[in-house]
py3Dmol code that shows the C-alpha trace and the ligand (Angstrom):
import py3Dmol

protein = """\
ATOM      1  CA  MET A   1      52.267  -2.376 141.052  1.00  0.00           C
ATOM      2  CA  LYS A   2      52.707  -0.969 137.562  1.00  0.00           C
ATOM      3  CA  ARG A   3      56.443  -1.522 137.688  1.00  0.00           C
ATOM      4  CA  GLY A   4      55.878  -5.043 138.932  1.00  0.00           C
ATOM      5  CA  ARG A   5      53.535  -5.845 136.067  1.00  0.00           C
ATOM      6  CA  ASP A   6      55.997  -4.424 133.539  1.00  0.00           C
ATOM      7  CA  GLY A   7      58.729  -6.496 135.115  1.00  0.00           C
ATOM      8  CA  THR A   8      56.617  -9.646 134.771  1.00  0.00           C
ATOM      9  CA  VAL A   9      55.841  -8.965 131.118  1.00  0.00           C
ATOM     10  CA  ALA A  10      59.509  -8.274 130.405  1.00  0.00           C
ATOM     11  CA  ALA A  11      60.464 -11.516 132.159  1.00  0.00           C
ATOM     12  CA  ILE A  12      58.005 -13.552 130.089  1.00  0.00           C
ATOM     13  CA  ARG A  13      59.264 -11.954 126.874  1.00  0.00           C
ATOM     14  CA  TRP A  14      62.850 -12.666 127.822  1.00  0.00           C
ATOM     15  CA  PHE A  15      61.989 -16.246 128.741  1.00  0.00           C
ATOM     16  CA  ASP A  16      60.104 -16.693 125.462  1.00  0.00           C
ATOM     17  CA  LEU A  17      62.852 -15.241 123.271  1.00  0.00           C
ATOM     18  CA  PRO A  18      64.783 -18.384 122.226  1.00  0.00           C
ATOM     19  CA  THR A  19      61.614 -20.050 120.876  1.00  0.00           C
ATOM     20  CA  ARG A  20      60.472 -16.932 119.057  1.00  0.00           C
ATOM     21  CA  ARG A  21      63.897 -16.323 117.603  1.00  0.00           C
ATOM     22  CA  ALA A  22      64.070 -19.924 116.358  1.00  0.00           C
ATOM     23  CA  ASN A  23      60.717 -19.528 114.604  1.00  0.00           C
ATOM     24  CA  ASP A  24      61.677 -16.165 113.102  1.00  0.00           C
ATOM     25  CA  MET A  25      64.983 -17.524 111.859  1.00  0.00           C
ATOM     26  CA  ASN A  26      63.175 -20.393 110.223  1.00  0.00           C
ATOM     27  CA  LYS A  27      60.644 -18.209 108.414  1.00  0.00           C
ATOM     28  CA  ARG A  28      63.362 -15.717 107.531  1.00  0.00           C
ATOM     29  CA  GLY A  29      65.470 -18.525 106.106  1.00  0.00           C
ATOM     30  CA  HIS A  30      62.654 -19.703 103.830  1.00  0.00           C
ATOM     31  CA  VAL A  31      61.927 -16.160 102.608  1.00  0.00           C
ATOM     32  CA  LEU A  32      65.652 -15.508 102.026  1.00  0.00           C
ATOM     33  CA  ASN A  33      65.905 -18.805 100.120  1.00  0.00           C
ATOM     34  CA  GLY A  34      62.831 -17.986  97.977  1.00  0.00           C
ATOM     35  CA  LEU A  35      63.979 -14.440  97.176  1.00  0.00           C
ATOM     36  CA  LEU A  36      67.541 -15.415  96.239  1.00  0.00           C
ATOM     37  CA  LEU A  37      66.392 -18.462  94.273  1.00  0.00           C
ATOM     38  CA  ALA A  38      63.906 -16.382  92.239  1.00  0.00           C
ATOM     39  CA  LEU A  39      66.593 -13.763  91.581  1.00  0.00           C
ATOM     40  CA  GLY A  40      69.061 -16.429  90.428  1.00  0.00           C
ATOM     41  CA  LEU A  41      66.441 -18.217  88.324  1.00  0.00           C
ATOM     42  CA  GLY A  42      65.596 -14.929  86.585  1.00  0.00           C
ATOM     43  CA  PHE A  43      69.190 -14.645  85.404  1.00  0.00           C
ATOM     44  CA  VAL A  44      69.331 -18.344  84.447  1.00  0.00           C
ATOM     45  CA  LEU A  45      66.167 -18.139  82.342  1.00  0.00           C
ATOM     46  CA  GLU A  46      66.814 -14.653  80.878  1.00  0.00           C
ATOM     47  CA  PRO A  47      70.588 -14.076  80.917  1.00  0.00           C
ATOM     48  CA  GLY A  48      71.756 -10.486  80.763  1.00  0.00           C
ATOM     49  CA  VAL A  49      70.709  -7.338  82.555  1.00  0.00           C
ATOM     50  CA  ASP A  50      67.718  -6.106  80.611  1.00  0.00           C
ATOM     51  CA  ALA A  51      63.937  -5.760  80.716  1.00  0.00           C
ATOM     52  CA  ALA A  52      63.397  -9.469  79.996  1.00  0.00           C
ATOM     53  CA  THR A  53      65.508 -10.428  83.043  1.00  0.00           C
ATOM     54  CA  ALA A  54      63.661  -7.952  85.263  1.00  0.00           C
ATOM     55  CA  ARG A  55      60.324  -9.266  83.980  1.00  0.00           C
ATOM     56  CA  ALA A  56      61.309 -12.901  84.643  1.00  0.00           C
ATOM     57  CA  ILE A  57      62.433 -12.044  88.184  1.00  0.00           C
ATOM     58  CA  ALA A  58      59.224 -10.092  88.859  1.00  0.00           C
ATOM     59  CA  GLU A  59      57.088 -12.907  87.443  1.00  0.00           C
ATOM     60  CA  ILE A  60      58.580 -15.698  89.570  1.00  0.00           C
ATOM     61  CA  THR A  61      59.582 -13.965  92.821  1.00  0.00           C
ATOM     62  CA  VAL A  62      56.168 -13.622  94.487  1.00  0.00           C
ATOM     63  CA  PRO A  63      54.916 -17.148  93.583  1.00  0.00           C
ATOM     64  CA  VAL A  64      58.212 -18.740  94.678  1.00  0.00           C
ATOM     65  CA  VAL A  65      58.260 -16.880  98.016  1.00  0.00           C
ATOM     66  CA  LEU A  66      54.599 -17.781  98.638  1.00  0.00           C
ATOM     67  CA  GLY A  67      55.394 -21.429  97.880  1.00  0.00           C
ATOM     68  CA  ALA A  68      58.428 -21.297 100.188  1.00  0.00           C
ATOM     69  CA  LEU A  69      56.220 -20.061 103.034  1.00  0.00           C
ATOM     70  CA  PHE A  70      53.355 -22.504 102.526  1.00  0.00           C
ATOM     71  CA  PRO A  71      54.582 -25.833 104.028  1.00  0.00           C
ATOM     72  CA  ASP A  72      55.063 -24.375 107.527  1.00  0.00           C
ATOM     73  CA  VAL A  73      51.324 -23.632 107.658  1.00  0.00           C
ATOM     74  CA  ASP A  74      51.281 -27.135 109.181  1.00  0.00           C
ATOM     75  CA  THR A  75      52.573 -25.616 112.426  1.00  0.00           C
ATOM     76  CA  ALA A  76      48.945 -24.437 112.819  1.00  0.00           C
ATOM     77  CA  PHE A  77      47.037 -27.054 110.776  1.00  0.00           C
ATOM     78  CA  GLY A  78      47.998 -30.706 111.034  1.00  0.00           C
ATOM     79  CA  ARG A  79      51.361 -31.921 112.257  1.00  0.00           C
ATOM     80  CA  HIS A  80      54.503 -29.893 111.596  1.00  0.00           C
ATOM     81  CA  ARG A  81      56.990 -31.309 109.081  1.00  0.00           C
ATOM     82  CA  LYS A  82      54.476 -33.995 108.160  1.00  0.00           C
ATOM     83  CA  THR A  83      51.098 -32.754 106.896  1.00  0.00           C
ATOM     84  CA  LEU A  84      52.375 -30.165 104.361  1.00  0.00           C
ATOM     85  CA  HIS A  85      55.949 -31.417 103.936  1.00  0.00           C
ATOM     86  CA  SER A  86      55.238 -34.416 101.710  1.00  0.00           C
ATOM     87  CA  LEU A  87      55.630 -35.410  98.069  1.00  0.00           C
ATOM     88  CA  PRO A  88      51.812 -35.682  97.594  1.00  0.00           C
ATOM     89  CA  VAL A  89      51.519 -31.978  98.576  1.00  0.00           C
ATOM     90  CA  LEU A  90      54.258 -31.089  96.063  1.00  0.00           C
ATOM     91  CA  ALA A  91      52.368 -33.106  93.424  1.00  0.00           C
ATOM     92  CA  VAL A  92      49.251 -30.996  94.063  1.00  0.00           C
ATOM     93  CA  PHE A  93      51.230 -27.788  93.417  1.00  0.00           C
ATOM     94  CA  LEU A  94      52.764 -29.339  90.277  1.00  0.00           C
ATOM     95  CA  ALA A  95      49.278 -30.286  89.045  1.00  0.00           C
ATOM     96  CA  TYR A  96      47.774 -26.772  89.350  1.00  0.00           C
ATOM     97  CA  PRO A  97      49.614 -25.120  86.426  1.00  0.00           C
ATOM     98  CA  ILE A  98      49.152 -28.231  84.270  1.00  0.00           C
ATOM     99  CA  VAL A  99      45.472 -28.870  85.004  1.00  0.00           C
ATOM    100  CA  PHE A 100      44.114 -25.389  85.823  1.00  0.00           C
ATOM    101  CA  GLY A 101      46.753 -23.090  84.294  1.00  0.00           C
ATOM    102  CA  ASN A 102      47.304 -21.181  87.550  1.00  0.00           C
ATOM    103  CA  LEU A 103      49.725 -21.104  90.515  1.00  0.00           C
ATOM    104  CA  GLN A 104      52.684 -21.178  88.119  1.00  0.00           C
ATOM    105  CA  TYR A 105      56.041 -21.331  89.916  1.00  0.00           C
ATOM    106  CA  VAL A 106      54.534 -21.867  93.397  1.00  0.00           C
ATOM    107  CA  TRP A 107      55.750 -25.503  93.242  1.00  0.00           C
ATOM    108  CA  ILE A 108      59.349 -24.251  92.980  1.00  0.00           C
ATOM    109  CA  GLY A 109      58.932 -22.511  96.344  1.00  0.00           C
ATOM    110  CA  VAL A 110      57.409 -25.640  97.933  1.00  0.00           C
ATOM    111  CA  LEU A 111      60.233 -27.807  96.517  1.00  0.00           C
ATOM    112  CA  THR A 112      62.974 -25.486  97.748  1.00  0.00           C
ATOM    113  CA  HIS A 113      61.308 -25.351 101.188  1.00  0.00           C
ATOM    114  CA  TYR A 114      61.605 -29.167 101.370  1.00  0.00           C
ATOM    115  CA  ILE A 115      65.255 -29.038 100.224  1.00  0.00           C
ATOM    116  CA  LEU A 116      66.095 -26.392 102.827  1.00  0.00           C
ATOM    117  CA  ASP A 117      64.384 -28.380 105.608  1.00  0.00           C
ATOM    118  CA  VAL A 118      66.113 -31.654 104.601  1.00  0.00           C
ATOM    119  CA  VAL A 119      69.608 -30.257 103.949  1.00  0.00           C
ATOM    120  CA  GLY A 120      69.694 -27.179 106.159  1.00  0.00           C
ATOM    121  CA  SER A 121      68.269 -28.347 109.473  1.00  0.00           C
ATOM    122  CA  ARG A 122      68.750 -31.295 111.802  1.00  0.00           C
ATOM    123  CA  ARG A 123      65.178 -32.514 111.730  1.00  0.00           C
ATOM    124  CA  GLY A 124      63.875 -34.179 108.570  1.00  0.00           C
ATOM    125  CA  ILE A 125      60.485 -34.100 106.845  1.00  0.00           C
ATOM    126  CA  ALA A 126      57.899 -36.852 106.293  1.00  0.00           C
ATOM    127  CA  LEU A 127      58.165 -37.093 102.493  1.00  0.00           C
ATOM    128  CA  PHE A 128      55.676 -39.950 102.229  1.00  0.00           C
ATOM    129  CA  HIS A 129      53.059 -38.640 104.654  1.00  0.00           C
ATOM    130  CA  PRO A 130      50.232 -39.767 105.051  1.00  0.00           C
ATOM    131  CA  LEU A 131      51.525 -43.211 103.982  1.00  0.00           C
ATOM    132  CA  SER A 132      54.426 -43.040 106.444  1.00  0.00           C
ATOM    133  CA  ASP A 133      55.365 -40.705 109.301  1.00  0.00           C
ATOM    134  CA  LYS A 134      59.092 -41.404 108.904  1.00  0.00           C
ATOM    135  CA  GLU A 135      61.044 -38.135 108.614  1.00  0.00           C
ATOM    136  CA  TYR A 136      63.906 -38.050 106.116  1.00  0.00           C
ATOM    137  CA  SER A 137      66.935 -35.853 106.720  1.00  0.00           C
ATOM    138  CA  LEU A 138      70.599 -35.470 105.852  1.00  0.00           C
ATOM    139  CA  PRO A 139      73.346 -35.301 108.486  1.00  0.00           C
ATOM    140  CA  THR A 140      74.451 -31.945 107.031  1.00  0.00           C
ATOM    141  CA  GLY A 141      72.001 -29.802 108.961  1.00  0.00           C
ATOM    142  CA  VAL A 142      72.517 -27.059 111.475  1.00  0.00           C
ATOM    143  CA  THR A 143      69.714 -26.211 113.884  1.00  0.00           C
ATOM    144  CA  THR A 144      67.359 -23.551 112.555  1.00  0.00           C
ATOM    145  CA  SER A 145      68.300 -21.235 115.448  1.00  0.00           C
ATOM    146  CA  SER A 146      72.055 -21.575 114.826  1.00  0.00           C
ATOM    147  CA  LYS A 147      74.021 -18.430 114.042  1.00  0.00           C
ATOM    148  CA  TYR A 148      75.099 -20.190 110.841  1.00  0.00           C
ATOM    149  CA  ALA A 149      71.500 -20.743 109.665  1.00  0.00           C
ATOM    150  CA  ASP A 150      71.488 -17.780 107.238  1.00  0.00           C
ATOM    151  CA  LEU A 151      74.902 -18.723 105.836  1.00  0.00           C
ATOM    152  CA  VAL A 152      73.756 -22.316 105.295  1.00  0.00           C
ATOM    153  CA  THR A 153      70.594 -21.006 103.604  1.00  0.00           C
ATOM    154  CA  VAL A 154      72.621 -18.828 101.215  1.00  0.00           C
ATOM    155  CA  ILE A 155      75.017 -21.695 100.378  1.00  0.00           C
ATOM    156  CA  ILE A 156      72.148 -24.126  99.711  1.00  0.00           C
ATOM    157  CA  THR A 157      70.440 -21.539  97.488  1.00  0.00           C
ATOM    158  CA  ALA A 158      73.675 -20.953  95.540  1.00  0.00           C
ATOM    159  CA  VAL A 159      74.026 -24.717  94.959  1.00  0.00           C
ATOM    160  CA  GLU A 160      70.382 -24.896  93.799  1.00  0.00           C
ATOM    161  CA  ILE A 161      70.885 -22.034  91.324  1.00  0.00           C
ATOM    162  CA  ALA A 162      74.153 -23.555  90.050  1.00  0.00           C
ATOM    163  CA  ALA A 163      72.450 -26.939  89.560  1.00  0.00           C
ATOM    164  CA  LEU A 164      69.510 -25.347  87.696  1.00  0.00           C
ATOM    165  CA  TRP A 165      71.916 -23.300  85.559  1.00  0.00           C
ATOM    166  CA  ALA A 166      73.888 -26.457  84.649  1.00  0.00           C
ATOM    167  CA  ILE A 167      70.697 -28.346  83.757  1.00  0.00           C
ATOM    168  CA  HIS A 168      69.361 -25.382  81.748  1.00  0.00           C
ATOM    169  CA  THR A 169      72.675 -24.884  79.905  1.00  0.00           C
ATOM    170  CA  TYR A 170      73.833 -28.440  79.296  1.00  0.00           C
ATOM    171  CA  VAL A 171      70.839 -30.766  79.587  1.00  0.00           C
ATOM    172  CA  VAL A 172      67.466 -29.275  78.753  1.00  0.00           C
ATOM    173  CA  ASN A 173      65.972 -25.826  78.265  1.00  0.00           C
ATOM    174  CA  LEU A 174      64.088 -25.359  81.525  1.00  0.00           C
ATOM    175  CA  ASN A 175      60.582 -24.097  81.057  1.00  0.00           C
ATOM    176  CA  LEU A 176      59.460 -23.809  84.649  1.00  0.00           C
ATOM    177  CA  ASP A 177      55.975 -22.622  83.716  1.00  0.00           C
ATOM    178  CA  LEU A 178      54.389 -26.051  83.505  1.00  0.00           C
ATOM    179  CA  SER A 179      51.113 -24.715  82.107  1.00  0.00           C
ATOM    180  CA  ALA A 180      53.040 -23.549  79.020  1.00  0.00           C
ATOM    181  CA  ALA A 181      54.868 -26.887  78.902  1.00  0.00           C
ATOM    182  CA  ALA A 182      51.569 -28.787  79.111  1.00  0.00           C
ATOM    183  CA  GLN A 183      50.081 -26.616  76.361  1.00  0.00           C
ATOM    184  CA  THR A 184      53.111 -27.176  74.120  1.00  0.00           C
ATOM    185  CA  ALA A 185      52.854 -30.918  74.722  1.00  0.00           C
ATOM    186  CA  SER A 186      49.154 -31.007  73.852  1.00  0.00           C
ATOM    187  CA  GLU A 187      49.778 -28.914  70.722  1.00  0.00           C
ATOM    188  CA  ALA A 188      52.596 -31.258  69.710  1.00  0.00           C
ATOM    189  CA  ALA A 189      50.297 -34.238  70.338  1.00  0.00           C
ATOM    190  CA  ALA A 190      47.612 -32.570  68.187  1.00  0.00           C
ATOM    191  CA  GLY A 191      50.240 -31.920  65.502  1.00  0.00           C
ATOM    192  CA  PHE A 192      51.106 -35.609  65.442  1.00  0.00           C
ATOM    193  CA  GLY A 193      47.407 -36.468  65.323  1.00  0.00           C
ATOM    194  CA  ILE A 194      47.539 -38.140  68.762  1.00  0.00           C
TER     195      ILE A 194
END
"""
ligand_1 = """\
1
ZN
Zn 59.249 -26.569 106.908
"""
view = py3Dmol.view(width=600, height=400)
view.addModel(protein, "pdb")
view.setStyle({"model": 0}, {"cartoon": {"style": "trace"}})
view.addModel(ligand_1, "xyz")
view.setStyle({"model": 1}, {"stick": {}})
view.zoomTo()
view.show()
């Protein structure tokens, strides 16, 4: 009887494995993406190997990883890849540092989650939810359970870091803490008597 029960449990676990593995891969991919992106951004913002670089990495890693995990909360609340995978949700996370001066850098994690879902998996995301349920995707994706999923995640992250480095170096000095940017803007406006 005992052996039979064990056998049944084992059978259910085995049967359940592909689904579980797919979910784990997905979450692991988003954490991997957030960690590597924060590490790369630390070096972009504070080049060199010194205390300032370590501080930048420490400051942005946890918020970025939290942001990268957040959108898939809609697997439990709302509809997956729609409710929390939209531009209005990203706008909320962008507004927090500007309006309230908190949740700095979380928006970077949310944004990179969207990029990874659009570029790195077959299924798209509903960018304009709740206005439209249409899911946008690129034909580049591999399924989230593919053995190449981690490799694709690392490549996408490398491209993101390279793009941010190029923008930071050649276009504009990236200040990703929008609360500081908003404060600078309001001080500048005050300076001009606006
Ligand atoms: Zn997602």
